[in-house]
DRENPA-602976 format. One record per residue (C-alpha): residue in one letter; residue number from 0; x, z, y. Coordinates in Angstrom, 3 decimals, padded with zeros to 6 digits. Last residue first. Layout:
DRENPA-602976
<atom code="A" pos="NUM" xx="X" zz="Z" yy="Y"/>
...
end
This chain:
DRENPA-602976
<atom code="G" pos="337" xx="-014.454" zz="-007.508" yy="013.119"/>
<atom code="G" pos="336" xx="-010.814" zz="-007.701" yy="014.027"/>
<atom code="W" pos="335" xx="-008.869" zz="-010.001" yy="011.811"/>
<atom code="R" pos="334" xx="-008.949" zz="-013.730" yy="012.454"/>
<atom code="P" pos="333" xx="-005.803" zz="-013.850" yy="014.544"/>
<atom code="S" pos="332" xx="-005.673" zz="-016.371" yy="017.392"/>
<atom code="Q" pos="331" xx="-004.172" zz="-019.837" yy="017.864"/>
<atom code="E" pos="330" xx="-003.174" zz="-020.443" yy="014.261"/>
<atom code="L" pos="329" xx="-000.804" zz="-023.405" yy="014.226"/>
<atom code="R" pos="328" xx="002.213" zz="-021.185" yy="014.861"/>
<atom code="S" pos="327" xx="001.175" zz="-018.763" yy="012.137"/>
<atom code="T" pos="326" xx="000.690" zz="-021.592" yy="009.655"/>
<atom code="L" pos="325" xx="004.179" zz="-022.934" yy="010.359"/>
<atom code="V" pos="324" xx="005.791" zz="-019.501" yy="010.050"/>
<atom code="N" pos="323" xx="003.792" zz="-018.912" yy="006.858"/>
<atom code="E" pos="322" xx="004.950" zz="-022.091" yy="005.189"/>
<atom code="R" pos="321" xx="008.607" zz="-021.594" yy="006.022"/>
<atom code="T" pos="320" xx="008.613" zz="-017.966" yy="004.847"/>
<atom code="L" pos="319" xx="006.785" zz="-018.809" yy="001.627"/>
<atom code="Q" pos="318" xx="009.264" zz="-021.600" yy="000.904"/>
<atom code="K" pos="317" xx="012.224" zz="-019.263" yy="001.396"/>
<atom code="G" pos="316" xx="010.647" zz="-016.615" yy="-000.794"/>
<atom code="A" pos="315" xx="009.746" zz="-019.119" yy="-003.509"/>
<atom code="R" pos="314" xx="013.317" zz="-020.432" yy="-003.569"/>
<atom code="D" pos="313" xx="014.635" zz="-016.902" yy="-004.049"/>
<atom code="A" pos="312" xx="012.017" zz="-016.234" yy="-006.732"/>
<atom code="R" pos="311" xx="013.194" zz="-019.329" yy="-008.572"/>
<atom code="Q" pos="310" xx="016.718" zz="-017.935" yy="-008.571"/>
<atom code="C" pos="309" xx="015.389" zz="-014.551" yy="-009.699"/>
<atom code="V" pos="308" xx="013.558" zz="-016.265" yy="-012.573"/>
<atom code="Q" pos="307" xx="016.877" zz="-017.870" yy="-013.492"/>
<atom code="E" pos="306" xx="018.467" zz="-014.437" yy="-013.697"/>
<atom code="A" pos="305" xx="015.512" zz="-013.160" yy="-015.746"/>
<atom code="D" pos="304" xx="015.779" zz="-015.859" yy="-018.415"/>
<atom code="C" pos="303" xx="013.764" zz="-019.059" yy="-018.483"/>
<atom code="G" pos="302" xx="010.389" zz="-020.449" yy="-019.603"/>
<atom code="V" pos="301" xx="008.137" zz="-018.887" yy="-016.968"/>
<atom code="V" pos="300" xx="005.742" zz="-017.551" yy="-019.616"/>
<atom code="A" pos="299" xx="008.396" zz="-016.388" yy="-022.069"/>
<atom code="E" pos="298" xx="010.581" zz="-014.883" yy="-019.326"/>
<atom code="M" pos="297" xx="007.595" zz="-012.995" yy="-017.910"/>
<atom code="M" pos="296" xx="006.618" zz="-011.560" yy="-021.289"/>
<atom code="A" pos="295" xx="010.210" zz="-010.485" yy="-021.941"/>
<atom code="R" pos="294" xx="010.312" zz="-008.749" yy="-018.561"/>
<atom code="L" pos="293" xx="007.056" zz="-006.998" yy="-019.340"/>
<atom code="A" pos="292" xx="008.468" zz="-005.731" yy="-022.637"/>
<atom code="A" pos="291" xx="011.637" zz="-004.503" yy="-020.902"/>
<atom code="G" pos="290" xx="009.659" zz="-002.736" yy="-018.187"/>
<atom code="D" pos="289" xx="007.463" zz="-000.820" yy="-020.604"/>
<atom code="L" pos="288" xx="004.278" zz="-002.034" yy="-022.260"/>
<atom code="P" pos="287" xx="002.619" zz="000.114" yy="-024.913"/>
<atom code="L" pos="286" xx="001.142" zz="-001.819" yy="-027.861"/>
<atom code="I" pos="285" xx="-002.512" zz="-002.853" yy="-027.696"/>
<atom code="Q" pos="284" xx="-002.488" zz="-005.489" yy="-024.966"/>
<atom code="E" pos="283" xx="-005.887" zz="-006.714" yy="-023.761"/>
<atom code="R" pos="282" xx="-005.570" zz="-005.204" yy="-020.273"/>
<atom code="I" pos="281" xx="-002.175" zz="-006.882" yy="-019.831"/>
<atom code="Q" pos="280" xx="-003.808" zz="-010.242" yy="-020.550"/>
<atom code="G" pos="279" xx="-006.566" zz="-009.523" yy="-018.040"/>
<atom code="I" pos="278" xx="-003.960" zz="-008.615" yy="-015.428"/>
<atom code="L" pos="277" xx="-002.337" zz="-011.995" yy="-016.014"/>
<atom code="R" pos="276" xx="-005.700" zz="-013.763" yy="-015.839"/>
<atom code="D" pos="275" xx="-006.534" zz="-012.126" yy="-012.510"/>
<atom code="L" pos="274" xx="-003.090" zz="-013.026" yy="-011.173"/>
<atom code="P" pos="273" xx="-003.197" zz="-016.680" yy="-012.151"/>
<atom code="V" pos="272" xx="-000.670" zz="-017.589" yy="-014.880"/>
<atom code="R" pos="271" xx="002.098" zz="-020.117" yy="-014.207"/>
<atom code="E" pos="270" xx="002.451" zz="-019.651" yy="-010.439"/>
<atom code="T" pos="269" xx="001.586" zz="-016.032" yy="-011.213"/>
<atom code="W" pos="268" xx="005.003" zz="-015.463" yy="-012.767"/>
<atom code="V" pos="267" xx="006.917" zz="-016.908" yy="-009.793"/>
<atom code="T" pos="266" xx="004.905" zz="-014.820" yy="-007.330"/>
<atom code="L" pos="265" xx="005.372" zz="-011.809" yy="-009.605"/>
<atom code="L" pos="264" xx="009.133" zz="-012.100" yy="-009.204"/>
<atom code="L" pos="263" xx="008.631" zz="-012.627" yy="-005.449"/>
<atom code="M" pos="262" xx="006.589" zz="-009.444" yy="-005.126"/>
<atom code="A" pos="261" xx="009.261" zz="-007.452" yy="-006.927"/>
<atom code="A" pos="260" xx="011.910" zz="-008.769" yy="-004.542"/>
<atom code="G" pos="259" xx="009.836" zz="-007.782" yy="-001.514"/>
<atom code="Y" pos="258" xx="009.218" zz="-004.282" yy="-002.817"/>
<atom code="L" pos="257" xx="012.939" zz="-004.054" yy="-003.612"/>
<atom code="D" pos="256" xx="013.724" zz="-004.972" yy="-000.012"/>
<atom code="S" pos="255" xx="011.765" zz="-001.966" yy="001.233"/>
<atom code="E" pos="254" xx="013.711" zz="000.375" yy="-001.063"/>
<atom code="V" pos="253" xx="016.984" zz="-001.162" yy="000.112"/>
<atom code="D" pos="252" xx="015.998" zz="-000.647" yy="003.766"/>
<atom code="M" pos="251" xx="014.955" zz="002.950" yy="003.065"/>
<atom code="A" pos="250" xx="018.284" zz="003.860" yy="001.478"/>
<atom code="H" pos="249" xx="018.144" zz="004.131" yy="-002.277"/>
<atom code="T" pos="248" xx="018.696" zz="007.500" yy="-003.947"/>
<atom code="N" pos="247" xx="016.030" zz="007.163" yy="-006.608"/>
<atom code="H" pos="246" xx="012.736" zz="008.601" yy="-007.798"/>
<atom code="Q" pos="245" xx="010.113" zz="006.079" yy="-008.901"/>
<atom code="E" pos="244" xx="012.731" zz="003.980" yy="-010.633"/>
<atom code="W" pos="243" xx="013.846" zz="000.393" yy="-010.107"/>
<atom code="V" pos="242" xx="015.725" zz="-000.793" yy="-013.197"/>
<atom code="F" pos="241" xx="014.420" zz="-004.392" yy="-013.041"/>
<atom code="V" pos="240" xx="014.884" zz="-004.556" yy="-009.250"/>
<atom code="Q" pos="239" xx="018.379" zz="-003.099" yy="-009.147"/>
<atom code="E" pos="238" xx="020.535" zz="-006.011" yy="-010.277"/>
<atom code="R" pos="237" xx="018.705" zz="-008.636" yy="-008.233"/>
<atom code="I" pos="236" xx="018.771" zz="-006.302" yy="-005.230"/>
<atom code="R" pos="235" xx="022.515" zz="-005.690" yy="-005.591"/>
<atom code="E" pos="234" xx="023.203" zz="-009.415" yy="-005.857"/>
<atom code="R" pos="233" xx="021.528" zz="-010.133" yy="-002.516"/>
<atom code="E" pos="232" xx="020.221" zz="-013.706" yy="-002.220"/>
<atom code="M" pos="231" xx="016.853" zz="-012.498" yy="-003.504"/>
<atom code="V" pos="230" xx="016.123" zz="-010.733" yy="-000.222"/>
<atom code="S" pos="229" xx="016.648" zz="-013.831" yy="001.944"/>
<atom code="G" pos="228" xx="013.295" zz="-015.348" yy="002.916"/>
<atom code="I" pos="227" xx="011.229" zz="-012.318" yy="001.930"/>
<atom code="N" pos="226" xx="013.137" zz="-009.933" yy="004.172"/>
<atom code="R" pos="225" xx="010.478" zz="-007.273" yy="003.382"/>
<atom code="M" pos="224" xx="009.799" zz="-006.561" yy="007.081"/>
<atom code="A" pos="223" xx="009.744" zz="-010.315" yy="007.685"/>
<atom code="L" pos="222" xx="006.929" zz="-010.654" yy="005.169"/>
<atom code="L" pos="221" xx="004.866" zz="-008.046" yy="007.030"/>
<atom code="R" pos="220" xx="005.474" zz="-009.704" yy="010.407"/>
<atom code="Q" pos="219" xx="004.475" zz="-013.145" yy="009.132"/>
<atom code="L" pos="218" xx="001.424" zz="-011.689" yy="007.397"/>
<atom code="L" pos="217" xx="000.119" zz="-010.269" yy="010.669"/>
<atom code="Q" pos="216" xx="000.488" zz="-013.624" yy="012.388"/>
<atom code="P" pos="215" xx="-001.191" zz="-015.398" yy="009.448"/>
<atom code="S" pos="214" xx="-004.252" zz="-013.123" yy="009.861"/>
<atom code="E" pos="213" xx="-007.038" zz="-011.817" yy="007.599"/>
<atom code="Q" pos="212" xx="-006.693" zz="-013.942" yy="004.483"/>
<atom code="R" pos="211" xx="-002.913" zz="-013.771" yy="004.674"/>
<atom code="A" pos="210" xx="-003.109" zz="-009.965" yy="005.028"/>
<atom code="F" pos="209" xx="-005.264" zz="-009.844" yy="001.886"/>
<atom code="G" pos="208" xx="-002.725" zz="-011.918" yy="-000.025"/>
<atom code="K" pos="207" xx="000.096" zz="-009.772" yy="001.334"/>
<atom code="A" pos="206" xx="-001.512" zz="-006.632" yy="-000.046"/>
<atom code="L" pos="205" xx="-002.533" zz="-008.147" yy="-003.379"/>
<atom code="L" pos="204" xx="000.891" zz="-009.647" yy="-003.987"/>
<atom code="E" pos="203" xx="002.474" zz="-006.347" yy="-002.948"/>
<atom code="C" pos="202" xx="000.360" zz="-004.499" yy="-005.512"/>
<atom code="I" pos="201" xx="001.399" zz="-006.988" yy="-008.201"/>
<atom code="G" pos="200" xx="005.077" zz="-006.527" yy="-007.413"/>
<atom code="D" pos="199" xx="004.559" zz="-002.771" yy="-007.197"/>
<atom code="I" pos="198" xx="003.398" zz="-002.691" yy="-010.806"/>
<atom code="F" pos="197" xx="005.833" zz="-005.254" yy="-012.202"/>
<atom code="W" pos="196" xx="008.979" zz="-004.020" yy="-010.448"/>
<atom code="R" pos="195" xx="007.850" zz="-000.436" yy="-011.124"/>
<atom code="T" pos="194" xx="007.724" zz="-000.874" yy="-014.877"/>
<atom code="Y" pos="193" xx="011.074" zz="000.785" yy="-015.511"/>
<atom code="Y" pos="192" xx="009.583" zz="003.226" yy="-018.045"/>
<atom code="S" pos="191" xx="011.329" zz="006.056" yy="-016.221"/>
<atom code="P" pos="190" xx="012.158" zz="009.349" yy="-017.911"/>
<atom code="R" pos="189" xx="009.668" zz="012.117" yy="-017.107"/>
<atom code="G" pos="188" xx="009.612" zz="014.642" yy="-014.258"/>
<atom code="D" pos="187" xx="006.994" zz="012.900" yy="-012.170"/>
<atom code="I" pos="186" xx="005.221" zz="010.124" yy="-014.033"/>
<atom code="D" pos="185" xx="006.333" zz="006.494" yy="-014.196"/>
<atom code="H" pos="184" xx="003.547" zz="004.189" yy="-015.296"/>
<atom code="R" pos="183" xx="003.188" zz="002.507" yy="-018.701"/>
<atom code="L" pos="182" xx="000.745" zz="-000.369" yy="-019.045"/>
<atom code="A" pos="181" xx="-001.085" zz="-000.260" yy="-022.373"/>
<atom code="P" pos="180" xx="-004.279" zz="001.425" yy="-021.148"/>
<atom code="L" pos="179" xx="-004.838" zz="-000.660" yy="-017.987"/>
<atom code="E" pos="178" xx="-007.011" zz="001.429" yy="-015.627"/>
<atom code="G" pos="177" xx="-004.079" zz="002.530" yy="-013.465"/>
<atom code="L" pos="176" xx="-003.478" zz="-001.129" yy="-012.668"/>
<atom code="I" pos="175" xx="-006.690" zz="-001.295" yy="-010.630"/>
<atom code="D" pos="174" xx="-005.960" zz="001.971" yy="-008.813"/>
<atom code="H" pos="173" xx="-002.410" zz="000.795" yy="-008.077"/>
<atom code="G" pos="172" xx="-003.902" zz="-002.359" yy="-006.563"/>
<atom code="L" pos="171" xx="-006.061" zz="-000.136" yy="-004.379"/>
<atom code="E" pos="170" xx="-002.778" zz="001.253" yy="-003.032"/>
<atom code="H" pos="169" xx="-001.504" zz="-002.190" yy="-002.055"/>
<atom code="P" pos="168" xx="-004.874" zz="-003.213" yy="-000.583"/>
<atom code="L" pos="167" xx="-004.849" zz="-000.035" yy="001.558"/>
<atom code="T" pos="166" xx="-001.220" zz="-000.213" yy="002.685"/>
<atom code="D" pos="165" xx="-001.306" zz="-003.808" yy="003.945"/>
<atom code="Y" pos="164" xx="-004.402" zz="-004.761" yy="005.928"/>
<atom code="L" pos="163" xx="-006.070" zz="-001.454" yy="006.729"/>
<atom code="L" pos="162" xx="-003.007" zz="000.818" yy="006.857"/>
<atom code="D" pos="161" xx="-000.889" zz="-001.786" yy="008.640"/>
<atom code="T" pos="160" xx="-003.523" zz="-002.109" yy="011.364"/>
<atom code="L" pos="159" xx="-003.874" zz="001.672" yy="011.660"/>
<atom code="E" pos="158" xx="-000.139" zz="002.247" yy="012.057"/>
<atom code="L" pos="157" xx="000.240" zz="-000.816" yy="014.275"/>
<atom code="P" pos="156" xx="-002.156" zz="000.583" yy="016.854"/>
<atom code="A" pos="155" xx="-005.075" zz="-001.731" yy="017.711"/>
<atom code="G" pos="154" xx="-004.651" zz="-004.263" yy="020.514"/>
<atom code="P" pos="153" xx="-004.673" zz="-007.323" yy="018.230"/>
<atom code="G" pos="152" xx="-007.924" zz="-006.313" yy="016.487"/>
<atom code="I" pos="151" xx="-009.431" zz="-003.011" yy="015.426"/>
<atom code="L" pos="150" xx="-009.401" zz="000.612" yy="016.519"/>
<atom code="P" pos="149" xx="-009.045" zz="000.011" yy="020.237"/>
<atom code="E" pos="148" xx="-006.788" zz="002.491" yy="022.059"/>
<atom code="G" pos="147" xx="-008.461" zz="004.843" yy="024.571"/>
<atom code="T" pos="146" xx="-006.660" zz="008.026" yy="023.533"/>
<atom code="R" pos="145" xx="-003.793" zz="007.172" yy="021.228"/>
<atom code="V" pos="144" xx="-004.430" zz="006.601" yy="017.551"/>
<atom code="L" pos="143" xx="-003.341" zz="008.444" yy="014.411"/>
<atom code="A" pos="142" xx="-004.155" zz="007.261" yy="010.907"/>
<atom code="L" pos="141" xx="-004.815" zz="009.485" yy="007.893"/>
<atom code="R" pos="140" xx="-005.569" zz="008.428" yy="004.348"/>
<atom code="V" pos="139" xx="-007.473" zz="009.605" yy="001.288"/>
<atom code="E" pos="138" xx="-007.586" zz="006.974" yy="-001.442"/>
<atom code="S" pos="137" xx="-009.439" zz="006.543" yy="-004.717"/>
<atom code="W" pos="136" xx="-012.020" zz="009.064" yy="-003.612"/>
<atom code="N" pos="135" xx="-015.075" zz="010.208" yy="-005.602"/>
<atom code="A" pos="134" xx="-014.255" zz="013.903" yy="-005.808"/>
<atom code="E" pos="133" xx="-014.474" zz="015.030" yy="-009.460"/>
<atom code="A" pos="132" xx="-011.035" zz="016.652" yy="-009.348"/>
<atom code="P" pos="131" xx="-012.153" zz="018.794" yy="-006.445"/>
<atom code="Y" pos="130" xx="-010.413" zz="018.005" yy="-003.165"/>
<atom code="A" pos="129" xx="-007.193" zz="019.034" yy="-001.424"/>
<atom code="A" pos="128" xx="-005.893" zz="017.718" yy="001.918"/>
<atom code="E" pos="127" xx="-002.390" zz="017.338" yy="003.284"/>
<atom code="F" pos="126" xx="-001.032" zz="015.855" yy="006.491"/>
<atom code="A" pos="125" xx="002.486" zz="015.945" yy="007.865"/>
<atom code="Y" pos="124" xx="003.769" zz="014.734" yy="011.208"/>
<atom code="S" pos="123" xx="006.782" zz="013.295" yy="012.959"/>
<atom code="L" pos="122" xx="006.771" zz="011.505" yy="016.314"/>
<atom code="P" pos="121" xx="003.607" zz="013.279" yy="017.428"/>
<atom code="L" pos="120" xx="001.217" zz="010.970" yy="019.308"/>
<atom code="E" pos="119" xx="000.442" zz="011.773" yy="022.935"/>
<atom code="D" pos="118" xx="-003.162" zz="011.817" yy="024.159"/>
<atom code="F" pos="117" xx="-004.157" zz="012.241" yy="020.534"/>
<atom code="E" pos="116" xx="-006.944" zz="010.701" yy="018.446"/>
<atom code="I" pos="115" xx="-007.374" zz="011.334" yy="014.731"/>
<atom code="L" pos="114" xx="-008.838" zz="008.748" yy="012.377"/>
<atom code="Y" pos="113" xx="-009.238" zz="010.318" yy="008.927"/>
<atom code="L" pos="112" xx="-010.218" zz="007.940" yy="006.132"/>
<atom code="L" pos="111" xx="-011.871" zz="008.872" yy="002.843"/>
<atom code="V" pos="110" xx="-012.045" zz="005.897" yy="000.505"/>
<atom code="G" pos="109" xx="-014.292" zz="005.065" yy="-002.454"/>
<atom code="K" pos="108" xx="-014.105" zz="005.103" yy="-006.233"/>
<atom code="K" pos="107" xx="-014.542" zz="002.751" yy="-009.173"/>
<atom code="L" pos="106" xx="-012.551" zz="-000.285" yy="-008.133"/>
<atom code="T" pos="105" xx="-013.208" zz="-003.044" yy="-010.648"/>
<atom code="G" pos="104" xx="-010.685" zz="-005.560" yy="-011.903"/>
<atom code="G" pos="103" xx="-010.406" zz="-009.353" yy="-011.805"/>
<atom code="S" pos="102" xx="-007.293" zz="-008.913" yy="-009.692"/>
<atom code="A" pos="101" xx="-007.981" zz="-011.418" yy="-006.898"/>
<atom code="A" pos="100" xx="-011.744" zz="-010.850" yy="-006.796"/>
<atom code="E" pos="99" xx="-011.472" zz="-007.051" yy="-006.993"/>
<atom code="V" pos="98" xx="-008.714" zz="-006.846" yy="-004.387"/>
<atom code="Y" pos="97" xx="-010.521" zz="-009.227" yy="-002.018"/>
<atom code="Q" pos="96" xx="-013.907" zz="-007.515" yy="-002.184"/>
<atom code="Y" pos="95" xx="-012.399" zz="-004.084" yy="-001.673"/>
<atom code="C" pos="94" xx="-010.371" zz="-005.345" yy="001.289"/>
<atom code="R" pos="93" xx="-013.435" zz="-007.018" yy="002.780"/>
<atom code="K" pos="92" xx="-015.254" zz="-003.676" yy="002.660"/>
<atom code="V" pos="91" xx="-012.274" zz="-001.887" yy="004.246"/>
<atom code="A" pos="90" xx="-012.170" zz="-004.484" yy="007.043"/>
<atom code="D" pos="89" xx="-015.915" zz="-004.077" yy="007.629"/>
<atom code="A" pos="88" xx="-015.478" zz="-000.316" yy="007.991"/>
<atom code="V" pos="87" xx="-012.722" zz="-000.791" yy="010.571"/>
<atom code="G" pos="86" xx="-014.910" zz="-003.274" yy="012.436"/>
<atom code="F" pos="85" xx="-017.689" zz="-000.693" yy="012.444"/>
<atom code="L" pos="84" xx="-015.356" zz="001.765" yy="014.162"/>
<atom code="G" pos="83" xx="-014.415" zz="-000.746" yy="016.853"/>
<atom code="R" pos="82" xx="-013.882" zz="001.058" yy="020.149"/>
<atom code="E" pos="81" xx="-017.582" zz="001.276" yy="021.030"/>
<atom code="Q" pos="80" xx="-018.312" zz="002.920" yy="017.698"/>
<atom code="A" pos="79" xx="-015.503" zz="005.445" yy="018.096"/>
<atom code="N" pos="78" xx="-016.718" zz="006.741" yy="021.460"/>
<atom code="S" pos="77" xx="-016.141" zz="010.459" yy="020.739"/>
<atom code="I" pos="76" xx="-012.979" zz="009.948" yy="018.704"/>
<atom code="N" pos="75" xx="-012.520" zz="013.170" yy="016.697"/>
<atom code="T" pos="74" xx="-012.761" zz="011.265" yy="013.424"/>
<atom code="E" pos="73" xx="-013.837" zz="011.533" yy="009.796"/>
<atom code="I" pos="72" xx="-014.535" zz="008.173" yy="008.187"/>
<atom code="V" pos="71" xx="-016.215" zz="008.100" yy="004.783"/>
<atom code="L" pos="70" xx="-016.183" zz="004.854" yy="002.831"/>
<atom code="Q" pos="69" xx="-018.506" zz="005.046" yy="-000.122"/>
<atom code="R" pos="68" xx="-018.745" zz="003.853" yy="-003.694"/>
<atom code="G" pos="67" xx="-022.016" zz="003.953" yy="-005.634"/>
<atom code="R" pos="66" xx="-021.862" zz="000.318" yy="-006.703"/>
<atom code="G" pos="65" xx="-021.468" zz="-000.902" yy="-003.103"/>
<atom code="L" pos="64" xx="-019.041" zz="-000.016" yy="-000.327"/>
<atom code="D" pos="63" xx="-021.662" zz="001.868" yy="001.717"/>
<atom code="F" pos="62" xx="-020.484" zz="003.412" yy="004.990"/>
<atom code="L" pos="61" xx="-020.627" zz="007.066" yy="006.110"/>
<atom code="Y" pos="60" xx="-019.474" zz="008.455" yy="009.446"/>
<atom code="H" pos="59" xx="-018.639" zz="012.126" yy="010.120"/>
<atom code="Q" pos="58" xx="-017.596" zz="013.505" yy="013.500"/>
<atom code="M" pos="57" xx="-014.774" zz="015.881" yy="014.430"/>
<atom code="G" pos="56" xx="-015.123" zz="017.391" yy="017.905"/>
<atom code="A" pos="55" xx="-012.386" zz="020.003" yy="017.673"/>
<atom code="I" pos="54" xx="-009.442" zz="019.714" yy="015.307"/>
<atom code="Q" pos="53" xx="-008.804" zz="022.700" yy="013.021"/>
<atom code="E" pos="52" xx="-010.503" zz="021.218" yy="009.973"/>
<atom code="P" pos="51" xx="-008.547" zz="018.002" yy="010.522"/>
<atom code="N" pos="50" xx="-005.268" zz="019.836" yy="009.744"/>
<atom code="I" pos="49" xx="-002.263" zz="017.944" yy="011.098"/>
<atom code="T" pos="48" xx="001.085" zz="019.678" yy="010.733"/>
<atom code="T" pos="47" xx="003.496" zz="018.505" yy="013.430"/>
<atom code="S" pos="46" xx="007.065" zz="017.786" yy="012.358"/>
<atom code="P" pos="45" xx="010.113" zz="018.465" yy="014.512"/>
<atom code="Y" pos="44" xx="012.249" zz="015.323" yy="014.895"/>
<atom code="P" pos="43" xx="014.585" zz="014.583" yy="012.032"/>
<atom code="T" pos="42" xx="018.318" zz="014.396" yy="012.841"/>
<atom code="G" pos="41" xx="019.887" zz="011.031" yy="012.063"/>
<atom code="D" pos="40" xx="022.027" zz="010.938" yy="015.202"/>
<atom code="P" pos="39" xx="019.799" zz="008.286" yy="016.793"/>
<atom code="G" pos="38" xx="016.747" zz="010.490" yy="016.192"/>
<atom code="L" pos="37" xx="014.788" zz="010.335" yy="012.977"/>
<atom code="A" pos="36" xx="011.018" zz="010.136" yy="012.664"/>
<atom code="M" pos="35" xx="009.194" zz="011.345" yy="009.571"/>
<atom code="V" pos="34" xx="005.651" zz="010.404" yy="008.655"/>
<atom code="E" pos="33" xx="004.082" zz="012.378" yy="005.847"/>
<atom code="Q" pos="32" xx="000.963" zz="011.961" yy="003.769"/>
<atom code="S" pos="31" xx="-000.418" zz="014.278" yy="001.127"/>
<atom code="F" pos="30" xx="-003.426" zz="013.971" yy="-001.119"/>
<atom code="I" pos="29" xx="-004.000" zz="016.942" yy="-003.387"/>
<atom code="V" pos="28" xx="-006.419" zz="016.567" yy="-006.249"/>
<atom code="S" pos="27" xx="-008.173" zz="019.700" yy="-007.393"/>
<atom code="Y" pos="26" xx="-008.665" zz="021.641" yy="-010.574"/>
<atom code="L" pos="25" xx="-010.248" zz="025.069" yy="-010.544"/>
<atom code="A" pos="24" xx="-009.156" zz="027.225" yy="-013.443"/>
<atom code="E" pos="23" xx="-011.465" zz="030.106" yy="-014.305"/>
<atom code="G" pos="22" xx="-010.188" zz="033.641" yy="-013.693"/>
<atom code="S" pos="21" xx="-013.244" zz="034.704" yy="-011.744"/>
<atom code="D" pos="20" xx="-011.168" zz="034.911" yy="-008.580"/>
<atom code="A" pos="19" xx="-010.501" zz="031.194" yy="-008.954"/>
<atom code="S" pos="18" xx="-007.161" zz="029.824" yy="-010.028"/>
<atom code="A" pos="17" xx="-005.625" zz="026.712" yy="-008.542"/>
<atom code="Q" pos="16" xx="-004.350" zz="023.599" yy="-010.294"/>
<atom code="A" pos="15" xx="-002.767" zz="020.594" yy="-008.643"/>
<atom code="A" pos="14" xx="-002.882" zz="016.880" yy="-009.288"/>
<atom code="L" pos="13" xx="-000.610" zz="014.690" yy="-007.225"/>
<atom code="M" pos="12" xx="-000.773" zz="012.027" yy="-004.563"/>
<atom code="S" pos="11" xx="002.167" zz="011.019" yy="-002.445"/>
<atom code="F" pos="10" xx="002.920" zz="008.987" yy="000.639"/>
<atom code="V" pos="9" xx="006.212" zz="009.088" yy="002.548"/>
<atom code="L" pos="8" xx="006.314" zz="006.962" yy="005.656"/>
<atom code="F" pos="7" xx="009.339" zz="005.944" yy="007.662"/>
<atom code="C" pos="6" xx="010.238" zz="006.052" yy="011.324"/>
<atom code="T" pos="5" xx="013.552" zz="005.267" yy="012.997"/>
<atom code="V" pos="4" xx="013.755" zz="006.195" yy="016.657"/>
<atom code="L" pos="3" xx="016.386" zz="004.819" yy="018.996"/>
<atom code="W" pos="2" xx="016.189" zz="006.660" yy="022.272"/>
<atom code="K" pos="1" xx="015.525" zz="004.489" yy="025.280"/>
<atom code="M" pos="0" xx="017.938" zz="004.382" yy="028.190"/>
end
């Protein structure tokens, strides 16, 4: 009898300050990543702390992303090139190209990626790394692989696949939106601006758009995880999406559904205004934009109130599900993998 294990990811990035012996303040950026697994009784499994500096055999690979940006891969995999390391780098390059083309923005920094190999993967783990404030990384991420697993393609571990084709474009979307002066973002410890439906809606559009480019089969799984075909039928989701805060008490399934709902709202909006043009319009705004202002903008462009937008979003989700299932069936093999 197999144990039921529920896994969820918690990603965070925050600025921290440390003091040097000289008394001067040294500023660093702390990237943290946590995966927690729960047993069938809801009890968390013991967490393993992963410190790459303490792992033997780490190797350093450098790839050019253009315009002074770099992808750095740190790994303990001795035969990483034979197992698809260059395919991983190519996927990151394509991701950068897609996000910039779709958003009309420019990504200024690179990515630091840790690929750590284990004979047996820990069920729960935590990773944290600190860097100087001037470090040229937009994202620092960790992915675990089992000994001998390929790094790219249909046989690659889901954690790494989802990182490359879903998490990375989503997070790069946050980097693009972080450059828009008028757009208000929630900050720890402050009252919410209720812009999360807009911000994460755009990031989900970018993520699922990149997944669609890479593989219809992959996209089908990612859309199913967000319940795209039915999420807007739920009254609670429609009520919560416009007041979705950074810190909340939602269960993980509700939180996931809210990502899907936000994406569908932006799908309806971008049917009228292409995504790159919409982001360009936000970039040109002078007055601060909170959630209410963005909602008013959406209603004006779509030509109906928010409840009617939700109804259109429901239809869009059902249509998207039908279209992608058909495309996935017609596609004989995934395109991602090199």
